[in-house]
C-alpha positions as CSV (number, residue, x, y, z in Angstrom):
1,M,252.0,18.9,-51.4
2,T,250.8,15.4,-52.7
3,D,253.2,12.7,-53.8
4,P,253.5,12.4,-57.8
5,I,251.3,9.5,-59.4
6,A,250.8,8.1,-62.7
7,L,248.2,9.1,-64.8
8,S,245.4,6.9,-65.6
9,G,243.0,7.2,-68.5
10,R,240.9,9.9,-67.5
11,Q,243.3,12.2,-65.9
12,P,244.9,14.0,-68.6
13,R,241.3,15.7,-69.0
14,A,241.5,16.7,-65.1
15,V,245.1,18.5,-65.3
16,R,243.8,20.1,-68.7
17,S,240.8,21.6,-66.7
18,A,243.0,22.4,-63.5
19,L,245.1,24.6,-66.1
20,A,242.2,26.0,-67.8
21,V,241.0,27.0,-64.4
22,L,244.5,28.7,-63.5
23,E,244.3,30.4,-66.7
24,E,241.2,31.7,-66.1
25,V,241.9,32.9,-63.0
26,V,244.9,35.0,-64.5
27,A,242.8,36.3,-67.3
28,A,239.6,37.4,-64.9
29,G,242.1,38.5,-62.2
30,P,241.9,38.4,-58.3
31,G,238.5,38.0,-56.6
32,V,237.0,35.7,-59.6
33,T,234.5,33.5,-58.1
34,A,233.9,29.7,-58.4
35,K,230.5,30.5,-60.0
36,E,231.9,32.9,-62.8
37,I,235.1,30.2,-63.4
38,S,232.4,27.6,-63.9
39,A,230.3,29.8,-66.5
40,A,233.5,30.9,-68.3
41,L,234.8,27.6,-68.7
42,K,231.5,25.5,-69.0
43,L,232.5,23.2,-66.3
44,P,229.8,21.8,-64.1
45,Q,230.0,23.6,-60.5
46,A,230.7,20.5,-58.7
47,T,233.7,20.0,-60.8
48,T,235.1,23.5,-60.4
49,Y,234.5,23.4,-56.7
50,R,236.5,20.3,-56.7
51,L,239.4,21.6,-58.9
52,L,239.7,24.8,-57.2
53,N,239.7,23.1,-53.4
54,L,242.6,20.8,-55.1
55,L,244.4,24.2,-56.6
56,V,244.0,25.9,-53.2
57,G,245.6,22.6,-51.3
58,E,248.5,22.8,-53.6
59,E,249.2,26.8,-53.0
60,Y,248.5,27.4,-56.7
61,L,245.7,29.6,-55.6
62,V,244.4,31.2,-52.6
63,R,240.7,32.2,-51.0
64,L,240.5,35.9,-50.7
65,P,239.6,36.9,-47.0
66,D,236.1,37.6,-47.6
67,L,235.9,33.8,-49.1
68,R,234.1,35.3,-52.0
69,G,236.8,34.6,-54.9
70,F,240.1,33.3,-55.5
71,A,243.6,35.1,-56.8
72,L,246.8,33.4,-57.7
73,G,249.2,31.4,-55.0
74,R,252.4,31.3,-54.0
75,R,253.4,28.5,-56.3
76,A,251.8,29.6,-59.1
77,A,254.6,32.4,-59.6
78,R,256.9,29.7,-60.0
79,L,255.1,28.8,-63.4
80,A,256.7,31.6,-65.2
81,L,260.2,33.0,-65.4
82,P,260.3,36.5,-63.5
83,V,260.7,39.4,-66.0
84,V,263.9,41.5,-64.9
85,P,263.9,44.7,-65.9
86,P,267.6,45.8,-67.2
87,P,269.8,48.0,-64.8
88,P,269.5,51.9,-65.1
89,A,271.9,53.6,-66.7
90,A,273.7,54.7,-63.8
91,A,274.3,51.2,-62.5
92,R,275.7,50.2,-65.7
93,A,277.9,52.9,-65.7
94,V,279.5,51.6,-62.0
95,V,280.2,48.4,-63.9
96,E,281.7,49.7,-66.9
97,H,284.0,51.8,-64.4
98,L,284.9,48.8,-62.8
99,R,285.5,47.1,-66.2
100,G,288.0,50.1,-66.9
101,M,290.2,48.9,-63.8
102,V,291.1,45.6,-64.0
103,R,291.6,42.9,-67.1
104,W,289.0,40.5,-65.9
105,G,285.3,39.7,-66.9
106,V,282.8,41.9,-64.9
107,H,279.3,40.6,-64.7
108,L,276.0,42.0,-63.2
109,A,273.6,39.4,-62.2
110,S,270.0,40.2,-60.9
111,F,268.2,37.8,-57.9
112,R,265.1,39.4,-58.2
113,G,262.1,36.4,-58.0
114,G,264.8,34.3,-56.4
115,T,266.4,33.6,-59.7
116,L,270.1,34.6,-60.9
117,T,269.7,36.4,-63.9
118,L,272.7,38.0,-65.6
119,V,271.6,41.6,-66.3
120,D,274.9,43.0,-67.6
121,P,277.5,40.5,-68.9
122,D,280.7,41.7,-69.9
123,Q,280.5,41.1,-73.9
124,D,284.4,41.3,-73.8
125,H,284.8,38.3,-71.4
126,P,281.3,36.2,-72.3
127,P,280.0,34.6,-68.9
128,T,278.3,31.4,-68.5
129,E,274.4,30.9,-69.9
130,S,272.2,32.4,-67.4
131,A,270.3,29.3,-67.8
132,V,273.4,27.3,-66.7
133,L,274.0,29.9,-63.7
134,A,270.7,29.5,-62.4
135,R,270.3,25.8,-62.7
136,Y,273.2,24.8,-61.2
137,P,273.8,27.5,-58.6
138,H,276.3,25.4,-56.3
139,A,278.8,25.7,-58.9
140,S,279.1,29.3,-59.5
141,A,280.1,32.1,-57.1
142,L,277.0,34.2,-57.9
143,G,274.9,31.2,-57.6
144,R,276.5,30.4,-53.9
145,L,275.6,34.2,-52.9
146,L,271.9,33.1,-53.7
147,L,272.3,29.9,-51.9
148,A,273.8,31.7,-48.8
149,D,270.9,33.9,-48.8
150,Q,268.2,30.7,-48.4
151,A,267.1,29.5,-45.2
152,D,267.9,26.3,-46.3
153,W,270.2,26.3,-49.5
154,R,269.4,22.6,-50.3
155,A,265.9,23.5,-51.4
156,L,267.5,25.7,-54.1
157,S,270.1,23.5,-55.3
158,R,268.9,19.8,-55.6
159,D,271.0,18.7,-58.6
160,L,274.7,18.6,-57.4
161,R,276.1,17.2,-60.6
162,P,279.7,17.9,-61.4
163,L,280.5,20.2,-64.2
164,T,284.1,19.8,-63.9
165,A,286.7,17.7,-61.9
166,H,287.0,20.4,-59.1
167,T,282.9,20.9,-58.8
168,V,282.1,20.7,-55.1
169,T,279.4,18.1,-54.9
170,G,279.4,16.9,-51.4
171,S,276.4,18.2,-49.5
172,A,278.5,18.7,-46.1
173,E,281.3,20.5,-48.2
174,L,279.1,22.8,-50.0
175,G,277.5,23.6,-46.8
176,E,280.7,24.9,-45.4
177,R,281.3,27.0,-48.6
178,V,277.8,28.6,-48.2
179,A,278.2,29.1,-44.8
180,E,281.9,30.8,-45.5
181,V,279.8,33.0,-48.1
182,A,277.0,33.8,-45.6
183,A,279.5,34.8,-42.9
184,T,282.2,36.8,-45.4
185,G,280.0,38.6,-47.9
186,L,282.7,36.9,-50.7
187,A,281.8,34.0,-52.9
188,R,284.7,32.2,-54.8
189,Q,285.0,29.1,-56.9
190,C,287.9,28.2,-59.1
191,G,287.6,25.9,-62.0
192,E,284.2,24.4,-60.7
193,L,282.1,26.1,-63.4
194,N,284.8,25.8,-66.2
195,V,287.8,24.0,-65.6
196,D,289.9,27.3,-66.7
197,K,287.9,29.5,-65.1
198,G,287.0,31.1,-61.6
199,C,284.9,34.0,-60.1
200,L,284.5,36.2,-57.2
201,A,281.4,37.7,-56.5
202,V,279.9,39.8,-53.7
203,P,276.3,40.9,-52.9
204,V,274.1,43.6,-53.0
205,H,271.5,44.3,-50.6
206,D,268.7,46.3,-50.1
207,P,269.3,48.6,-47.3
208,A,265.9,48.8,-46.0
209,T,265.0,45.1,-46.2
210,G,268.2,43.5,-46.2
211,A,267.1,41.3,-49.5
212,L,269.7,40.5,-51.9
213,V,269.0,42.1,-55.0
214,A,272.2,41.8,-57.0
215,G,275.5,40.4,-57.2
216,L,278.6,41.7,-58.8
217,A,281.3,39.2,-60.0
218,L,284.9,39.2,-61.5
219,C,285.8,36.3,-63.6
220,G,289.3,35.4,-64.4
221,P,292.0,32.5,-64.6
222,A,291.2,29.8,-62.1
223,A,294.5,29.8,-60.7
224,R,294.3,33.7,-60.5
225,V,290.8,33.7,-58.8
226,A,292.7,31.2,-55.9
227,E,295.0,33.7,-54.9
228,P,294.1,36.5,-51.9
229,N,293.5,39.1,-54.4
230,E,292.9,41.6,-51.6
231,E,292.9,44.3,-54.1
232,L,290.7,43.2,-56.3
233,V,288.5,42.1,-53.6
234,R,288.2,45.9,-52.3
235,L,287.7,47.2,-55.8
236,L,284.9,44.7,-55.9
237,R,283.2,45.4,-52.8
238,E,283.5,49.2,-53.0
239,H,281.8,49.2,-56.5
240,A,279.0,46.8,-55.0
241,D,278.7,49.5,-52.3
242,R,277.9,52.2,-55.1
243,L,275.6,49.9,-56.6
244,V,273.4,49.6,-53.4
245,P,271.3,53.0,-53.9
246,L,270.7,52.3,-57.5
247,L,269.3,48.7,-57.6
248,A,267.7,48.7,-54.2
């Protein structure tokens, strides 16, 4: 990826043209050729080829194996939020069953597309908004499940800002917490996102691929979350296991 530079007078037009090329690839579908893009956008062929080469180099587009057309690349997927379907009724029933057994909030999150999204939040115990959880994964138990699933958690959590006085922001200490989550399959935070609240969270993996697909969290008073809570952890793991065939 090239280093960001300041825009000069003519560069905004080039940016608009590059975005138009991306839009045309989306509209035309995989396999659209440079000639077709040039004709559709009424761009000179030389300009079209130059923009295509730039977008391929930055991984927003890829050349198809036959070298005759183009398709969206890896980085283009990051330009739009993933559409996460709601969990099936059977999965919601499992979550609701756990809610009936505990006095704490019970939340189900999806990690589809590598993004944390709450798909079944507990309305009786309103959680932090999904956007905040996704932006600051270092400060939440569900977020740390996602960090522990990464080859390098630092690539996903760049803004280690303190959200409370208890938020772990040191890279070394956070690395130890993430490694512990990876080793134990249990994430815990106490007062790091909201000073009065804490959470326990366990992952749900696809048994065939090992991919992280969801996380199940229990949220309650920070001081109580800091305790061993062996019975609550057992219940949390049991219900997460029941979710595996329903969400994988």
